N, CA, C and O of each residue as an XYZ file, in Angstrom:
860
protein
N      45.479     76.805    -49.695
C      44.642     77.908    -49.232
C      43.516     78.111    -50.242
O      43.780     78.233    -51.438
N      42.220     78.152    -49.766
C      41.126     78.283    -50.727
C      41.045     79.715    -51.247
O      41.609     80.648    -50.676
N      40.318     79.846    -52.356
C      40.250     81.141    -53.026
C      39.462     82.160    -52.218
O      39.682     83.362    -52.361
N      38.523     81.689    -51.349
C      37.713     82.613    -50.566
C      38.496     83.233    -49.423
O      38.167     84.327    -48.964
N      39.525     82.545    -48.962
C      40.310     83.055    -47.835
C      41.797     82.993    -48.182
O      42.527     82.178    -47.617
N      42.255     83.842    -49.101
C      43.670     83.820    -49.486
C      44.556     84.262    -48.334
O      44.124     84.988    -47.438
N      45.819     83.808    -48.374
C      46.762     84.185    -47.329
C      47.046     85.685    -47.362
O      47.028     86.357    -46.330
N      47.307     86.196    -48.562
C      47.587     87.632    -48.738
C      46.679     88.157    -49.841
O      46.517     87.526    -50.885
N      46.096     89.309    -49.596
C      45.190     89.885    -50.577
C      45.474     91.372    -50.746
O      45.494     92.118    -49.767
N      45.687     91.795    -51.959
C      45.866     93.209    -52.271
C      44.502     93.803    -52.644
O      43.775     93.241    -53.462
N      44.173     94.927    -52.044
C      42.876     95.554    -52.264
C      43.077     97.000    -52.717
O      43.852     97.746    -52.119
N      42.370     97.383    -53.780
C      42.378     98.770    -54.260
C      40.986     99.357    -53.996
O      39.985     98.881    -54.532
N      40.945    100.391    -53.165
C      39.643    100.982    -52.826
C      39.187    101.966    -53.901
O      39.836    102.140    -54.932
N      38.072    102.589    -53.628
C      37.477    103.500    -54.613
C      38.339    104.713    -54.885
O      38.190    105.356    -55.924
N      39.249    105.040    -53.962
C      40.122    106.194    -54.146
C      41.460    105.763    -54.739
O      42.436    106.512    -54.713
N      41.487    104.537    -55.277
C      42.691    103.965    -55.910
C      43.861    103.829    -54.926
O      45.023    103.921    -55.322
N      43.547    103.611    -53.650
C      44.571    103.369    -52.624
C      44.775    101.859    -52.484
O      43.820    101.094    -52.350
N      46.039    101.457    -52.520
C      46.376    100.030    -52.429
C      46.603     99.644    -50.976
O      47.349    100.313    -50.260
N      45.972     98.584    -50.548
C      46.167     98.088    -49.182
C      46.429     96.589    -49.205
O      46.057     95.888    -50.145
N      47.077     96.117    -48.149
C      47.461     94.698    -48.049
C      46.700     94.073    -46.903
O      46.707     94.597    -45.789
N      46.047     92.965    -47.163
C      45.295     92.270    -46.129
C      45.875     90.866    -45.948
O      46.003     90.110    -46.912
N      46.219     90.529    -44.723
C      46.852     89.244    -44.421
C      45.932     88.407    -43.555
O      45.357     88.891    -42.579
N      45.804     87.153    -43.925
C      45.005     86.215    -43.140
C      45.891     85.690    -42.006
O      46.683     84.771    -42.213
N      45.758     86.271    -40.814
C      46.640     85.966    -39.682
C      46.566     84.500    -39.288
O      47.589     83.866    -39.027
N      45.362     83.969    -39.247
C      45.203     82.568    -38.824
C      45.930     81.633    -39.783
O      46.638     80.717    -39.363
N      45.744     81.878    -41.072
C      46.412     81.031    -42.065
C      47.924     81.166    -41.973
O      48.654     80.184    -42.106
N      48.397     82.417    -41.738
C      49.846     82.652    -41.617
C      50.423     81.911    -40.425
O      51.501     81.324    -40.511
N      49.694     81.940    -39.301
C      50.157     81.230    -38.103
C      50.207     79.725    -38.333
O      51.109     79.038    -37.854
N      49.217     79.224    -39.079
C      49.201     77.786    -39.384
C      50.425     77.402    -40.212
O      51.052     76.372    -39.963
N      50.762     78.235    -41.198
C      51.926     77.958    -42.056
C      53.221     78.012    -41.248
O      54.088     77.148    -41.385
N      53.340     79.046    -40.400
C      54.551     79.161    -39.559
C      54.683     77.965    -38.633
O      55.773     77.416    -38.470
N      53.568     77.558    -38.022
C      53.596     76.401    -37.128
C      54.000     75.135    -37.855
O      54.758     74.321    -37.329
N      53.486     74.969    -39.081
C      53.826     73.788    -39.885
C      55.315     73.777    -40.219
O      55.967     72.735    -40.145
N      55.848     74.939    -40.585
C      57.271     75.022    -40.914
C      58.142     74.695    -39.701
O      59.175     74.040    -39.840
N      57.735     75.142    -38.518
C      58.496     74.849    -37.300
C      58.500     73.357    -37.011
O      59.518     72.795    -36.606
N      57.353     72.721    -37.222
C      57.266     71.268    -37.005
C      58.188     70.541    -37.974
O      58.878     69.594    -37.594
N      58.197     70.989    -39.232
C      59.069     70.371    -40.239
C      60.534     70.520    -39.844
O      61.310     69.572    -39.969
N      60.919     71.707    -39.366
C      62.310     71.943    -38.953
C      62.708     71.041    -37.797
O      63.822     70.517    -37.765
N      61.789     70.859    -36.842
C      62.072     69.987    -35.692
C      62.270     68.547    -36.156
O      63.189     67.864    -35.705
N      61.404     68.090    -37.058
C      61.509     66.721    -37.574
C      62.821     66.526    -38.325
O      63.495     65.511    -38.151
N      63.185     67.508    -39.168
C      64.432     67.415    -39.929
C      65.625     67.362    -38.985
O      66.549     66.576    -39.195
N      65.611     68.195    -37.945
C      66.714     68.211    -36.984
C      66.843     66.865    -36.280
O      67.948     66.354    -36.099
N      65.693     66.289    -35.879
C      65.726     64.986    -35.215
C      66.266     63.906    -36.140
O      67.012     63.026    -35.712
N      65.884     63.979    -37.413
C      66.373     62.989    -38.376
C      67.867     63.113    -38.598
O      68.560     62.107    -38.748
N      68.375     64.355    -38.620
C      69.813     64.554    -38.778
C      70.564     64.012    -37.574
O      71.603     63.368    -37.726
N      70.047     64.266    -36.381
C      70.688     63.741    -35.179
C      70.644     62.223    -35.162
O      71.577     61.560    -34.708
N      69.521     61.681    -35.675
C      69.401     60.229    -35.725
C      70.408     59.645    -36.708
O      70.968     58.573    -36.481
N      70.633     60.381    -37.821
C      71.563     59.911    -38.841
C      73.004     59.960    -38.355
O      73.731     58.970    -38.446
N      73.415     61.119    -37.836
C      74.805     61.288    -37.429
C      75.011     61.013    -35.938
O      76.067     60.527    -35.532
N      73.995     61.327    -35.125
C      74.079     61.050    -33.714
C      74.990     62.005    -32.966
O      75.652     62.856    -33.559
N      75.007     61.845    -31.665
C      75.926     62.585    -30.815
C      76.995     61.617    -30.338
O      76.751     60.418    -30.201
N      78.173     62.150    -30.088
C      79.331     61.300    -29.802
C      80.117     61.878    -28.645
O      80.252     63.095    -28.519
N      80.629     61.010    -27.808
C      81.382     61.465    -26.636
C      82.707     60.712    -26.545
O      82.757     59.491    -26.692
N      83.776     61.464    -26.300
C      85.111     60.891    -26.147
C      85.623     61.226    -24.758
O      85.622     62.389    -24.354
N      86.060     60.212    -24.028
C      86.641     60.423    -22.705
C      88.130     60.711    -22.880
O      88.908     59.810    -23.195
N      88.521     61.955    -22.677
C      89.913     62.350    -22.891
C      90.859     61.642    -21.929
O      92.019     61.398    -22.262
N      90.366     61.313    -20.739
C      91.220     60.635    -19.758
C      91.664     59.264    -20.262
O      92.791     58.839    -20.007
N      90.780     58.578    -20.971
C      91.116     57.257    -21.512
C      92.223     57.339    -22.552
O      92.966     56.379    -22.758
N      92.330     58.496    -23.208
C      93.345     58.674    -24.233
C      94.607     59.336    -23.687
O      95.587     59.521    -24.408
N      94.568     59.688    -22.400
C      95.741     60.295    -21.786
C      96.002     61.716    -22.233
O      97.148     62.164    -22.256
N      94.927     62.440    -22.594
C      95.137     63.795    -23.095
C      94.370     64.845    -22.292
O      94.381     66.020    -22.658
N      93.709     64.449    -21.212
C      92.954     65.423    -20.421
C      92.017     64.730    -19.453
O      92.065     63.512    -19.280
N      91.158     65.528    -18.821
C      90.242     64.981    -17.823
C      88.792     65.331    -18.117
O      87.959     65.350    -17.211
N      88.491     65.606    -19.375
C      87.133     65.970    -19.743
C      86.545     64.951    -20.721
O      87.247     64.097    -21.263
N      85.261     65.072    -20.920
C      84.584     64.266    -21.928
C      84.195     65.184    -23.076
O      83.442     66.143    -22.902
N      84.717     64.873    -24.234
C      84.501     65.688    -25.425
C      83.217     65.257    -26.112
O      83.089     64.101    -26.516
N      82.266     66.170    -26.250
C      80.990     65.863    -26.880
C      80.969     66.425    -28.299
O      81.314     67.585    -28.527
N      80.558     65.585    -29.244
C      80.566     65.962    -30.656
C      79.240     65.613    -31.314
O      78.575     64.646    -30.942
N      78.876     66.415    -32.288
C      77.760     66.096    -33.181
C      78.337     66.102    -34.589
O      78.279     67.119    -35.280
N      78.894     64.971    -35.018
C      79.646     64.934    -36.281
C      78.783     65.128    -37.519
O      77.623     64.719    -37.564
N      79.384     65.767    -38.528
C      78.753     65.851    -39.839
C      79.529     64.966    -40.812
O      80.385     64.190    -40.387
N      79.243     65.070    -42.103
C      79.889     64.194    -43.073
C      81.402     64.393    -43.126
O      82.155     63.430    -43.272
N      81.843     65.641    -43.007
C      83.281     65.919    -43.017
C      83.961     65.251    -41.829
O      85.008     64.623    -41.987
N      83.377     65.382    -40.649
C      83.942     64.780    -39.443
C      84.018     63.262    -39.570
O      85.014     62.644    -39.195
N      82.960     62.677    -40.100
C      82.917     61.223    -40.259
C      83.989     60.754    -41.236
O      84.602     59.707    -41.029
N      84.221     61.526    -42.303
C      85.244     61.171    -43.274
C      86.635     61.235    -42.657
O      87.470     60.366    -42.911
N      86.886     62.262    -41.845
C      88.173     62.377    -41.146
C      88.368     61.178    -40.225
O      89.419     60.536    -40.237
N      87.344     60.885    -39.428
C      87.431     59.761    -38.485
C      87.643     58.452    -39.221
O      88.390     57.591    -38.757
N      86.991     58.293    -40.365
C      87.131     57.048    -41.135
C      88.572     56.859    -41.610
O      89.117     55.761    -41.501
N      89.193     57.918    -42.136
C      90.562     57.813    -42.618
C      91.527     57.466    -41.483
O      92.425     56.641    -41.650
N      91.332     58.104    -40.329
C      92.196     57.821    -39.175
C      91.989     56.382    -38.708
O      92.950     55.684    -38.384
N      90.728     55.942    -38.675
C      90.431     54.574    -38.242
C      91.092     53.547    -39.164
O      91.651     52.553    -38.698
N      91.024     53.795    -40.475
C      91.655     52.873    -41.428
C      93.152     52.777    -41.176
O      93.712     51.680    -41.170
N      93.806     53.917    -40.969
C      95.248     53.916    -40.730
C      95.590     53.183    -39.433
O      96.559     52.426    -39.375
N      94.790     53.414    -38.399
C      95.032     52.749    -37.122
C      94.777     51.248    -37.207
O      95.439     50.459    -36.533
N      93.820     50.862    -38.033
C      93.432     49.459    -38.125
C      94.372     48.630    -38.994
O      94.418     47.405    -38.876
N      95.121     49.300    -39.865
C      95.993     48.570    -40.786
C      97.467     48.706    -40.426
O      98.338     48.259    -41.171
N      97.739     49.320    -39.290
C      99.124     49.467    -38.831
C      99.249     48.945    -37.408
O      98.261     48.840    -36.681
N     100.461     48.622    -37.025
C     100.700     48.064    -35.693
C     100.287     49.012    -34.582
O      99.965     48.586    -33.473
N     100.298     50.300    -34.890
C     100.015     51.299    -33.853
C      98.645     51.127    -33.211
O      98.473     51.439    -32.032
N      97.665     50.636    -33.970
C      96.324     50.512    -33.422
C      95.928     49.103    -33.030
O      94.765     48.848    -32.716
N      96.890     48.179    -33.045
C      96.610     46.785    -32.713
C      97.236     46.406    -31.373
O      98.159     47.065    -30.894
N      96.722     45.346    -30.785
C      97.210     44.914    -29.475
C      98.658     44.444    -29.563
O      99.022     43.665    -30.444
N      99.479     44.934    -28.630
C     100.882     44.524    -28.594
C     101.028     43.101    -28.082
O     100.265     42.648    -27.228
N     102.012     42.413    -28.614
C     102.414     41.099    -28.115
C     103.914     41.170    -27.867
O     104.707     41.041    -28.800
N     104.302     41.372    -26.622
C     105.704     41.603    -26.299
C     106.578     40.364    -26.503
O     107.804     40.461    -26.466
N     105.959     39.206    -26.717
C     106.729     38.010    -27.022
C     107.071     37.926    -28.509
O     108.021     37.246    -28.896
N     106.293     38.622    -29.336
C     106.487     38.518    -30.780
C     106.859     39.848    -31.441
O     107.614     39.870    -32.414
N     106.331     40.946    -30.916
C     106.570     42.245    -31.551
C     107.983     42.755    -31.275
O     108.553     42.544    -30.204
N     108.520     43.434    -32.288
C     109.834     44.054    -32.160
C     109.612     45.530    -31.849
O     108.940     46.231    -32.607
N     110.169     46.002    -30.743
C     109.896     47.355    -30.256
C     110.278     48.411    -31.281
O     109.555     49.391    -31.456
N     111.391     48.227    -31.951
C     111.823     49.203    -32.957
C     110.768     49.321    -34.065
O     110.507     50.419    -34.555
N     110.170     48.207    -34.455
C     109.132     48.242    -35.484
C     107.875     48.942    -34.982
O     107.188     49.617    -35.748
N     107.579     48.783    -33.715
C     106.441     49.487    -33.115
C     106.688     50.989    -33.166
O     105.803     51.760    -33.534
N     107.903     51.398    -32.793
C     108.243     52.821    -32.852
C     108.186     53.340    -34.286
O     107.766     54.475    -34.514
N     108.599     52.531    -35.247
C     108.514     52.930    -36.652
C     107.057     53.167    -37.064
O     106.750     54.110    -37.793
N     106.177     52.297    -36.586
C     104.754     52.421    -36.895
C     104.192     53.712    -36.308
O     103.415     54.413    -36.957
N     104.590     54.020    -35.077
C     104.138     55.255    -34.441
C     104.607     56.462    -35.244
O     103.844     57.404    -35.457
N     105.852     56.433    -35.685
C     106.412     57.550    -36.449
C     105.651     57.734    -37.764
O     105.348     58.860    -38.157
N     105.346     56.631    -38.439
C     104.599     56.711    -39.693
C     103.209     57.289    -39.466
O     102.696     58.045    -40.291
N     102.606     56.925    -38.341
C     101.274     57.440    -38.051
C     101.313     58.944    -37.798
O     100.383     59.661    -38.166
N     102.392     59.426    -37.170
C     102.571     60.872    -37.001
C     102.490     61.564    -38.356
O     101.747     62.531    -38.530
N     103.262     61.058    -39.312
C     103.317     61.690    -40.625
C     101.967     61.618    -41.340
O     101.518     62.597    -41.936
N     101.332     60.455    -41.273
C     100.056     60.268    -41.976
C      98.965     61.145    -41.384
O      98.177     61.741    -42.118
N      98.915     61.226    -40.060
C      97.903     62.059    -39.410
C      98.087     63.522    -39.775
O      97.111     64.231    -40.019
N      99.327     63.974    -39.812
C      99.587     65.359    -40.223
C      99.061     65.609    -41.633
O      98.475     66.656    -41.910
N      99.276     64.630    -42.529
C      98.803     64.787    -43.895
C      97.274     64.799    -43.971
O      96.689     65.578    -44.724
N      96.643     63.942    -43.196
C      95.185     63.905    -43.175
C      94.615     65.228    -42.682
O      93.631     65.731    -43.224
N      95.236     65.782    -41.658
C      94.778     67.049    -41.104
C      94.940     68.172    -42.124
O      94.070     69.031    -42.263
N      96.064     68.151    -42.831
C      96.317     69.195    -43.821
C      95.354     69.100    -45.008
O      95.121     70.093    -45.699
N      94.801     67.924    -45.244
C      93.869     67.737    -46.365
C      92.509     68.362    -46.102
O      91.747     68.607    -47.037
N      92.195     68.624    -44.824
C      90.884     69.185    -44.496
C      90.825     70.634    -44.985
O      91.660     71.445    -44.584
N      89.857     70.978    -45.843
C      89.755     72.354    -46.339
C      89.621     73.351    -45.193
O      88.927     73.085    -44.212
N      90.281     74.490    -45.317
C      90.295     75.491    -44.250
C      88.889     75.937    -43.868
O      88.615     76.190    -42.695
N      87.983     76.035    -44.868
C      86.641     76.511    -44.568
C      85.869     75.530    -43.680
O      84.948     75.924    -42.964
N      86.252     74.241    -43.734
C      85.587     73.251    -42.887
C      85.939     73.439    -41.416
O      85.184     73.031    -40.534
N      87.082     74.054    -41.158
C      87.533     74.243    -39.780
C      86.755     75.338    -39.063
O      86.933     75.544    -37.863
N      85.892     76.043    -39.798
C      85.047     77.047    -39.155
C      84.019     76.381    -38.250
O      83.482     77.004    -37.334
N      83.754     75.109    -38.521
C      82.783     74.377    -37.708
C      83.473     73.859    -36.440
O      84.517     73.212    -36.513
N      82.881     74.150    -35.291
C      83.519     73.854    -34.011
C      83.804     72.367    -33.826
O      84.896     72.003    -33.388
N      82.848     71.502    -34.150
C      83.051     70.067    -33.923
C      84.143     69.502    -34.823
O      84.858     68.583    -34.425
N      84.277     70.041    -36.031
C      85.366     69.604    -36.911
C      86.713     69.986    -36.304
O      87.658     69.199    -36.334
N      86.795     71.193    -35.756
C      88.033     71.616    -35.078
C      88.326     70.716    -33.887
O      89.486     70.412    -33.606
N      87.285     70.292    -33.188
C      87.477     69.427    -32.021
C      88.107     68.091    -32.424
O      89.000     67.585    -31.744
N      87.633     67.531    -33.531
C      88.169     66.247    -33.986
C      89.625     66.397    -34.415
O      90.459     65.546    -34.107
N      89.927     67.481    -35.127
C      91.309     67.744    -35.534
C      92.192     67.916    -34.309
O      93.272     67.330    -34.227
N      91.733     68.719    -33.358
C      92.518     68.956    -32.140
C      92.689     67.675    -31.340
O      93.734     67.451    -30.729
N      91.653     66.830    -31.346
C      91.745     65.548    -30.645
C      92.875     64.705    -31.225
O      93.661     64.117    -30.482
N      92.955     64.648    -32.542
C      94.006     63.869    -33.205
C      95.388     64.419    -32.883
O      96.326     63.661    -32.635
N      95.505     65.733    -32.889
C      96.795     66.365    -32.572
C      97.186     66.084    -31.130
O      98.348     65.800    -30.839
N      96.207     66.166    -30.221
C      96.491     65.921    -28.814
C      96.886     64.470    -28.553
O      97.758     64.194    -27.730
N      96.241     63.552    -29.256
C      96.602     62.136    -29.089
C      98.066     61.917    -29.452
O      98.778     61.167    -28.784
N      98.508     62.582    -30.522
C      99.903     62.454    -30.937
C     100.837     63.153    -29.956
O     101.816     62.570    -29.491
N     100.523     64.413    -29.647
C     101.446     65.214    -28.842
C     101.432     64.868    -27.363
O     102.472     64.902    -26.706
N     100.258     64.536    -26.833
C     100.159     64.242    -25.398
C     100.097     62.752    -25.107
O     100.533     62.306    -24.046
N      99.559     61.980    -26.042
C      99.404     60.552    -25.795
C     100.574     59.702    -26.245
O     100.863     58.679    -25.623
N     101.264     60.105    -27.324
C     102.341     59.294    -27.889
C     103.716     59.926    -27.693
O     104.662     59.247    -27.294
N     103.828     61.213    -27.971
C     105.133     61.876    -27.969
C     105.897     61.762    -26.640
O     107.108     61.543    -26.675
N     105.248     61.898    -25.462
C     106.011     61.805    -24.212
C     106.779     60.495    -24.070
O     107.928     60.486    -23.626
N     106.135     59.385    -24.451
C     106.836     58.103    -24.366
C     108.020     58.063    -25.322
O     109.108     57.619    -24.956
N     107.802     58.531    -26.548
C     108.888     58.526    -27.526
C     110.049     59.391    -27.058
O     111.211     59.019    -27.220
N     109.737     60.539    -26.482
C     110.781     61.442    -25.999
C     111.597     60.787    -24.893
O     112.816     60.952    -24.831
N     110.928     60.051    -24.029
C     111.616     59.434    -22.890
C     112.431     58.208    -23.279
O     113.524     57.995    -22.753
N     111.898     57.386    -24.213
C     112.490     56.076    -24.415
C     113.097     55.823    -25.795
O     114.093     55.105    -25.889
N     112.546     56.373    -26.849
C     112.896     55.900    -28.181
C     114.385     56.024    -28.510
O     115.015     55.040    -28.897
N     114.945     57.214    -28.361
C     116.340     57.429    -28.760
C     117.292     56.542    -27.969
O     118.209     55.945    -28.532
N     117.065     56.460    -26.650
C     117.936     55.643    -25.799
C     117.857     54.172    -26.177
O     118.872     53.482    -26.260
N     116.621     53.701    -26.406
C     116.471     52.288    -26.736
C     117.052     51.963    -28.104
O     117.735     50.952    -28.263
N     116.789     52.803    -29.083
C     117.322     52.554    -30.431
C     118.848     52.472    -30.405
O     119.433     51.580    -31.019
N     119.478     53.380    -29.713
C     120.954     53.388    -29.654
C     121.460     52.098    -29.023
O     122.393     51.475    -29.528
N     120.841     51.702    -27.916
C     121.247     50.464    -27.233
C     120.996     49.258    -28.140
O     121.846     48.375    -28.258
N     119.835     49.228    -28.774
C     119.444     48.090    -29.601
C     120.389     47.917    -30.790
O     120.772     46.795    -31.119
N     120.761     49.014    -31.428
C     121.681     48.943    -32.565
C     123.041     48.398    -32.133
O     123.659     47.621    -32.861
N     123.500     48.797    -30.969
C     124.776     48.293    -30.454
C     124.687     46.802    -30.149
O     125.631     46.052    -30.397
N     123.550     46.377    -29.612
C     123.363     44.958    -29.295
C     123.276     44.118    -30.571
O     123.806     43.008    -30.626
N     122.605     44.652    -31.597
C     122.527     43.938    -32.865
C     123.915     43.765    -33.474
O     124.249     42.701    -33.995
N     124.708     44.815    -33.403
C     126.063     44.754    -33.954
C     126.916     43.752    -33.191
O     127.781     43.095    -33.770
N     126.671     43.639    -31.897
C     127.457     42.721    -31.075
C     127.024     41.266    -31.269
O     127.803     40.346    -31.023
N     125.783     41.061    -31.711
C     125.249     39.712    -31.905
C     125.658     39.201    -33.287
O     124.829     39.109    -34.192
N     126.896     38.881    -33.438
C     127.453     38.498    -34.736
C     127.081     37.066    -35.149
O     127.036     36.755    -36.339
N     126.822     36.216    -34.185
C     126.536     34.819    -34.503
C     125.061     34.560    -34.804
O     124.682     33.441    -35.153
N     124.231     35.591    -34.668
C     122.791     35.476    -34.953
C     122.118     34.363    -34.163
O     121.236     33.666    -34.664
N     122.551     34.216    -32.932
C     121.958     33.177    -32.088
C     120.658     33.645    -31.433
O     119.794     32.839    -31.086
N     120.541     34.948    -31.274
C     119.359     35.493    -30.606
C     118.449     36.206    -31.611
O     118.916     36.840    -32.558
N     117.157     36.086    -31.381
C     116.180     36.789    -32.213
C     116.071     38.239    -31.739
O     116.470     38.552    -30.617
N     115.539     39.117    -32.572
C     115.335     40.506    -32.125
C     114.516     40.588    -30.842
O     114.776     41.441    -29.993
N     113.530     39.710    -30.697
C     112.695     39.718    -29.487
C     113.519     39.345    -28.262
O     113.325     39.904    -27.183
N     114.424     38.415    -28.429
C     115.277     38.005    -27.301
C     116.294     39.090    -26.963
O     116.603     39.321    -25.794
N     116.807     39.746    -27.988
C     117.789     40.811    -27.757
C     117.139     41.961    -26.992
O     117.719     42.458    -26.027
N     115.972     42.382    -27.395
C     115.346     43.539    -26.749
C     115.011     43.279    -25.283
O     114.928     44.217    -24.490
N     114.820     42.020    -24.921
C     114.539     41.700    -23.518
C     115.762     41.910    -22.623
O     115.639     41.959    -21.399
N     116.914     42.030    -23.223
C     118.135     42.261    -22.458
C     118.300     43.732    -22.063
O     119.186     44.072    -21.280
N     117.457     44.587    -22.601
C     117.548     46.018    -22.287
C     117.422     46.211    -20.771
O     116.489     45.679    -20.170
N     118.332     46.954    -20.142
C     118.331     47.086    -18.668
C     117.014     47.605    -18.088
O     116.640     47.221    -16.980
N     116.314     48.459    -18.809
C     115.052     49.019    -18.317
C     113.869     48.487    -19.129
O     112.899     49.201    -19.382
N     113.973     47.223    -19.528
C     112.958     46.614    -20.387
C     111.571     46.657    -19.739
O     110.586     46.971    -20.408
N     111.490     46.350    -18.465
C     110.189     46.310    -17.796
C     109.547     47.690    -17.761
O     108.351     47.829    -18.017
N     110.347     48.719    -17.440
C     109.816     50.082    -17.382
C     109.402     50.566    -18.774
O     108.349     51.181    -18.940
N     110.245     50.280    -19.772
C     109.944     50.711    -21.136
C     108.656     50.054    -21.633
O     107.782     50.735    -22.168
N     108.536     48.768    -21.465
C     107.367     48.057    -21.991
C     106.090     48.407    -21.237
O     105.000     48.355    -21.807
N     106.216     48.762    -19.968
C     105.030     49.196    -19.219
C     104.459     50.462    -19.853
O     103.248     50.594    -20.028
N     105.352     51.386    -20.193
C     104.910     52.604    -20.858
C     104.402     52.323    -22.264
O     103.441     52.943    -22.722
N     105.043     51.397    -22.939
C     104.653     51.018    -24.297
C     103.227     50.463    -24.311
O     102.415     50.828    -25.162
N     102.940     49.591    -23.371
C     101.612     48.976    -23.284
C     100.558     50.031    -22.933
O      99.445     50.001    -23.459
N     100.911     50.954    -22.054
C      99.960     51.997    -21.657
C      99.562     52.864    -22.859
O      98.382     53.146    -23.068
N     100.556     53.279    -23.636
C     100.270     54.082    -24.825
C      99.474     53.260    -25.838
O      98.535     53.762    -26.455
N      99.854     52.008    -26.001
C      99.164     51.131    -26.945
C      97.683     50.983    -26.599
O      96.832     50.999    -27.488
N      97.377     50.840    -25.318
C      95.982     50.706    -24.890
C      95.196     51.977    -25.184
O      94.025     51.922    -25.558
N      95.849     53.118    -25.014
C      95.182     54.385    -25.318
C      94.901     54.504    -26.817
O      93.841     54.975    -27.228
N      95.861     54.073    -27.617
C      95.692     54.159    -29.067
C      94.598     53.215    -29.558
O      93.885     53.524    -30.513
N      94.470     52.079    -28.911
C      93.389     51.154    -29.269
C      92.031     51.785    -28.953
O      91.082     51.645    -29.725
N      91.945     52.476    -27.820
C      90.700     53.169    -27.467
C      90.426     54.299    -28.457
O      89.279     54.558    -28.821
N      91.486     54.960    -28.881
C      91.347     56.020    -29.889
C      90.833     55.438    -31.200
O      89.957     56.012    -31.848
N      91.398     54.276    -31.586
C      90.938     53.614    -32.811
C      89.452     53.245    -32.700
O      88.691     53.436    -33.648
N      89.051     52.728    -31.562
C      87.656     52.343    -31.366
C      86.741     53.566    -31.391
O      85.621     53.505    -31.899
N      87.229     54.674    -30.837
C      86.442     55.914    -30.854
C      86.236     56.384    -32.281
O      85.131     56.776    -32.656
N      87.305     56.347    -33.085
C      87.183     56.768    -34.467
C      86.279     55.821    -35.262
O      85.552     56.257    -36.155
N      86.327     54.524    -34.937
C      85.466     53.555    -35.610
C      84.000     53.822    -35.287
O      83.139     53.787    -36.167
N      83.734     54.089    -34.022
C      82.348     54.352    -33.612
C      81.836     55.639    -34.264
O      80.675     55.719    -34.666
N      82.705     56.637    -34.365
C      82.319     57.890    -34.994
C      82.096     57.717    -36.485
O      81.178     58.298    -37.064
N      82.965     56.895    -37.108
C      82.928     56.757    -38.574
C      81.868     55.773    -39.059
O      81.150     56.048    -40.020
N      81.774     54.629    -38.392
C      80.889     53.570    -38.899
C      79.835     53.116    -37.885
O      79.038     52.217    -38.153
N      79.852     53.760    -36.713
C      78.817     53.479    -35.742
C      79.098     52.326    -34.808
O      78.245     51.975    -33.993
N      80.285     51.720    -34.905
C      80.625     50.636    -33.996
C      82.142     50.536    -33.907
O      82.842     50.883    -34.859
N      82.671     50.054    -32.745
C      84.125     49.967    -32.574
C      84.712     48.821    -33.387
O      85.924     48.603    -33.360
């Protein structure tokens, strides 16, 4: 602002009265410039973090599409979950010819515990942000609605049967994979197992896209 046309000018008249004179045009120019800067900053932040959408139906936890605008905290949460899913059987494609069902269930159980710990690590003040709460709730729903129903229906019954079959297989002629195929409801159990597994893979890909920008 040049000296001849200051933004704000204090004037003392002949009667020693103080008055304030504001250059309206200059003030409007400054306000307009600040608004433009704010718009640019907002666009850059959106470009950096982006907007994210999760189809709840694909994860078996609802019929809506969850829209998120993640910040650094959200990305860190998603990254930790993605790492756990990527390094454990729970987030990898099942191979029913090679995988042992009991070990798959063990992996699911471990992921329950780890996810609970990750959620508890999030500072309480961060949960004031709506999108952070959405990501936390998404993780809880995946466990409670996407994984738990299958475990409730099948795990205890199968484990009990499997342990009895292992004890009966004294000659070690059959592999664990061959033994589990003898389960009377093997086809029904594995159909549910594959369905949950596919949902968890989609969940892993969602967390990868949120955390690192690609599945």
